[in-house]
N, C-alpha and C positions, 0 to 999 in steps of 0.2 A: 207915634202919632200918625194917624191916617192922612195921606196927602191926596187922596182921590185919584182920578184918572190922569191927572197932570203929571204924576210920577212915572207913568208908563211911556215907553217909546212910541213914536207915531205908528209903527207897525202893530204894536200890541194894542194900542187904542183902537185901531181899525178892526183888529180881530175881535176885540171886546164888543164893539158896536155891532159887528156882523153876527156874532154867535152868542153874545151874552145878553141880548135883549130878545124877548119873545112875548107872545100873547099870554094872558092870564088863563090858568087852568084850575078849575075848582077840584079839590080832592075827591076822588071817587069813593074812598073809604075813610071813615072817621076813626077806625081802630086798627092798630098795627097788625094784629093776628088775622083780621078780616082780609087785609091786603095779601098776606101770605096765603090764606086759604083760596083766594082767587087764583093765584098762580098754581096751587095744587090742582084745582079743578081744570085749568086750561093746559097745564104742562106737567102732568103727574110723573112721567118717566124721565124728565130732565134732572140733571144733577143739581141738587140744592146746596150741598156743602161738600167741600173737599178739604181734608186735613191729614197731613202726615201719610200721604199715599192712600188714604181711605176716602170713599165717597158714599153719599146717601142721596137717594132721589127725593123729590118733593113728596111723592106718595108715601114712602117709608118714613120720612121725617114727620109727616102729618100723623101717621098711625102711631108712632112711638110717643110723640108729644101728647096726643089725645089720650093714650093709655096712661101716661104719667099723670096728666091732669085729672083724669077720672079717678085714678088711684089716690091722689092727694085729696080730692073732694070726699072720697070714701073715708079717708082718715080724719076728716073733719075740717079741712081747710075751707074758709069762707071768703067770699069776695071782699076785696079791699084790705086784706091782711098782707103782711110783709113776709117775704121768704128770702132767707140768706142762701146764696149759692157759693159754697166753698169748693171751688173747682179750678180747672185750668183750661186753657184753650183746647177745644176738642169738639167732636160732633155731639157728645153728651151735653156739653154746655149749651149748644143751640137747642137741643131737645128740651133741656130744663127751662131755658128762657121762654120758649114758646108755650110750654106747659103752664108756667106760672101766669103768663098773660091770658091764656085760655081760661084760667080759673078766676080771672078778674082781679088778680093780685099784683103787688109790686115785687119785683126781684131786686136783690141787693148783691151785686157781684163782688166776690172776694177771690183773688188768686191765692189759692191755698199753698202754693209753692213759695210765695214771697211775703205774704202779709204777716207782720210780727204778732206775737201773742197778745201784746197789750192793745194793739189796734183791733184785732179780732174781738177781744173781750169788750172793748169800748163800743164797737158797732153792734154787737149782739145786745148789749144793754141799752144803747141809745135808740135803736130801732124797735126794741121789744118784739123782735121777730120770734114767733113761736115755732116756726118750721124752718128746718135747715136741710138743704140738699148738699151732699158732699161725696167725694170719692173715698173708697176704703182707706187709702193711705193717709187721709186727713181726719178720719173718724176719731182717733184718740185725741187729737188737738181740739176738735169740736166739742167732745165730751167734757173737756176741762172747763169750758165756759158756758155750758148749758145745764139745765136742771131736769128733773123728772117730768116737768110740765112741757118741755120741748119735745117736738117730734122730729127725729133725725131719719132721713131717708138716704141710704147709701146707693148711689146710682149704678155702680159697677159691681154690686153684690150679686152672687149667683142666686137665681130664683127658679123654683120648679115650674114646669110648664103648666101644671094644673092650676096653680094659684094665679098665674098671669092670664090664663085663658078666660077666666071669669070676669076680667076687667074689659069694659067696652073700649073699642078703638074708635068709636064715634065722637063727633065734636060735642064737647060739654055745652049744656044749655045754661048759660049764666047771664044774669041781667047786669049790665054795666053801660057806662057812657064815656064819651071822650074826655070828660072832666076828671075821671078817676085816674089815680096814679098808675104809671107803667113801671118805673124803676127809680131807685135811689142810688146815687153814686157818691162815694167819698173820695176826695182827692187830698193831696198834701196840704192844700190851702183851706180844707174844710174840717179841720180836726174838732172843732166845736159844733159842727152842724153838717148838713148835707144838702145836695142839690137834688130836687125832686122833679121828675118829668112826667107829664100826663100822657094819656093814651092817644092823643092826636098823632096821626101818622104824617101829616103834612100841614104846614102853616097855610093860612087862608090866602096869603099873597104868593103862593107857589106859582112858579112860571115854568112852562114846558120849554126845555132847552132846544135850540135848533140843532139839527144834525149837520155835521160838516161834510 
């Protein structure tokens, strides 16, 4: 049960009052990927993601996510559809998330290294996701719970340069708004359902924190 500020020490209460209260700031962007693209435009050479000793800049992350998004759109992905991501923590995961958002769709993250078969099967059926992005090592498992109507994209599969060069690296033009879904997440407490989050990047009562 929450006890409010009264449970804090006098020093902590003073710190909270000094740094935890600030003026109201209206969100600059209503969509998550627009906020990302703003950083791309202002800091393209800065490191966006670092994982396992590898890094990628905002510019390169933008290019890869745009290419994947445009590739998915070419394959028939429509706004407001759901896309399962059977991946693991990696730069490719971030690319996939951004690509799905740029398509105006909802991503459903599944850690392919730990999710049980019965849970994967349940989520595929429950979300009715027609598109699945996965790593090569999870392809066989994904195939067990999909049909010929599903489109499976293996993110780390080898692709010839000629086929990928024809895919635009420009930002997809998709009509969507902040009330559209952004992602669906299943937790141990949502076996019979899921938590859905919309495209709003910030709540309306967001406050700008003070700098110490």
